[in-house]
N, C-alpha and C positions, 0 to 999 in steps of 0.2 A: 646712469641707472641707480647707482648707490646713493647719489645725492637726492634723486626723486624719492627713493624708498625712505631715506632718512627724513625728508620733508613731510612725507605722508604720515610717518610714524609720529612725528612731533605734532601734527595737526590732530591726530587721533588722541594722543595724550592730553593735549590742551583741551579738547572737547570733553574728555572724561573728567579732568580737573574742574572744569566749569560746571559740569552736571552734578558731580558727586562730592566736590570739595576736597581740600588738601588733607584734612585730618584722616589719618589711617590710609593714605592714598595707595601705599604699596600693596596692602591687602585688597583694596578695592580693585586695583589693576590686576592682581592675581585672580580674583573672582571673575573679572571680565574675560581674562585669557582662558580660564578653565571652562567657562560656559561655551566657548567656541562660537562659530557662526550661527546666526538665528535662521532656521528654515522659514520659508515664506509659504503661507497657506492661501488658498483661494477664498477663504472665508474671512471677512474683515475682523469680526470680534475675536477670532483666534489670534490674529497678529497683534491686536491692541492689548488684550488682556495678558497674552504671553509676554509681550514686551514689558508690561508692568511688573509681572512676577520676576522676570529676569532683572529688571532694575532694582527690585528689592534685594535680590541676591547680591548684586554687585555692591550695593550700599552696606552689606553686612547684616541685613534683616532676614536671617535665614529661615526662621520659623514662619514669618509671614509669607516668604517666598514659597515654602513647602505647602502651607495650607491653601494659598491662593492657586497654585498650579493644580492641586488636588480638586479644588472647587471648579476650576476651568475644565478639567477632564470630565467631571460630572455634568457640567453644562453642555459640553460637546455630545456626550451620550444622550442627554435629554433632547437636544436638537435633532439628533438622528432618529431616535425612537418616536418622538411625537410627530416628526415630519414624514415618517415613512410608514407608520403602522396601518394607515388606511389602505395601503397597497397590498397588505398581507393579511386580510381578514380571514382567509382560509387556513392560516398557519395554526399550529397547536398552541403557540404561546400568545396569540392575539387576545384570547379571553382573559388573560392575566394583565393585559395592558390597556385595554380600550377605555376604561373608566378613569384612569389616572391622569392628572394634569402635570405631574412631575415624578421623577424617580430618584431615590437615593440608594436603591438596591442595584449596585453595579452588576451583580451576577445575573439578575433577571434581564437587565438591558443588554448585557453582552451575549447572553444565551439567545435572546431574540434576534440580535443582529447576526449572530452566527447562523441561526436557522434560516434567516432571510438571505444569507450569503452576501451581506453588505460589506463587511470589513475584509481587507486582505489578511491573510494569516499572520503576517508580520505585525500589522496594526493591532489585531486582536491580542496577540501575545504581549505587546507593549502596554495596551490598556489593562490587561490583567495584572501586570507587574505594578502599574501605577495605582490600581485599585488596592493592592496589598499595602502600598506605601501610604495611601490615603487613610486606610484603617489604622495603621500604626501611628500616623500623625494626629488624627482626631481623637482617638481613644488613648487613655493614659498608658504611656509606655516610657519607663525611665530612660531607655536608650536615646530617645529623641532629645532629651535635655542636654546630653553630652555629645551628640552626634548630629546636631541639627544641620550643620553645613554640608556634610557628606550626603545626608538624606535629601536635602533640598536640591543639591546638584544632581543627584541621580534622578529625582523626580522631574526636574526641568529638562534633563536630557531625554528621559522617556517620552515626555510630551513632544519634544522636537522630533523624535523618531516616529511618533504617531502622525505628525504632520507630513513628514517625508514619505511615509508608507501609505497614506490615505488621502491627503489633501493637497499635494504638491501640484504646481503648474508645469512641472517638467519631470523627467526621470522615467524609470522603467515601470510605470503603473499600467495595468492591463487595459485601461480605457483610453490611454493616450498613444498617439503616434507622433513621431518627431522627425520630420524632414530636417535637414541641416539648418540649425539656427531658429527653428520654429516649432510650435507644438499645437496639436489639434486633438479634439475628442474623436475617438473612433466612431464611425457611423453605426456600427452594430451595437454600441453602448448607449446611444442617444435616448432610447426609450426606457432605459433602466431607471427605476425610481431614485436611486442614489444620485445618479448623474443629473437627473432633472431637478433634484432638490439642491445640490451643491454646485455643480459645474455650469450647467446651462445658464442660470441667472447671472453668472460672472463671466460669460463668454459672448462672443459675437459670431453670427453666421457670416461667412465671407466666401467670395469666389476666388479662383486661383489667380486672378489679376489684381487682387487688392494690394494696397500699399500702406504700410505702417508709417504714419506721419510722426506720431509721438507715442511713447509708452507710459509716461507719467505727466499728465493724465493720458488715458487711451484716446487716440484719434486715428481712426482708420478711414482711408478713402477707398471706395469700391463702387464706382459709378457705372461699371460695365453692364451691358445687357448680355446675359448668358442664355444659352439654349436650355429650355425647360426639360431636363432629364436628370435621372440619378447618376451620380458620379461616384465610383468606388474610392476608397482611401488611396489605393495604389494609383489609380488614374489621376486623382487630384494631385498626388505628389509629383507625377510625371509632368502634368500640365503646368504645375507651379514651377518646376525646375526649368522647363522649356521657356516659360515666360520670363523668368529671372535671368536666364542665360541663353538667349536666342543664338542659334548657330550663325 
């Protein structure tokens, strides 16, 4: 076991040296370690641009990492507000939003998403902290010049928390239920605008007899004929368990 662990560590180190170079490698390695594991979002551009910001941090480009993650946070807010506002025309905040093509006012965007009950409380709290860091990074602040690494690390971690609390494909999110080893969108949430915008385009409808052939890329086999009736989440879980573990 120790041999396997050592071999895996050496492969990781070799990959980091190839990607980031040998100059200042000890600091680059520390940056990589301090960032920790990258959470995975169901939205592709989150993962791609977040990876680029993290890569800048590992390479020691702290201010570019800080400003890029702030820009990504703003892009995420715009995606939500622009994609969801037509579902909330009766809301008080709609008249302040409907003519705009983009938003740099995070307070307005966050207040709208709060009124629409889109964000989890945890995700909203992390967004508001990232908003504060965005303002400090983009507007002149002498502290940024001497504390760019710490600020960038904090901002990158905040964005990771937003992903975990709002966009994850597993975990204790209110719209997910997770039988052992699997994850599904709860039936009662399928009509929610946020779920229709974010999750359903990145999900597949399946029956309880489906088989996962491959996860990367997704390949699902589900050729069974099912009875045409509604099945609750609990009943689906029971049928799935019985199918996978017949008596």
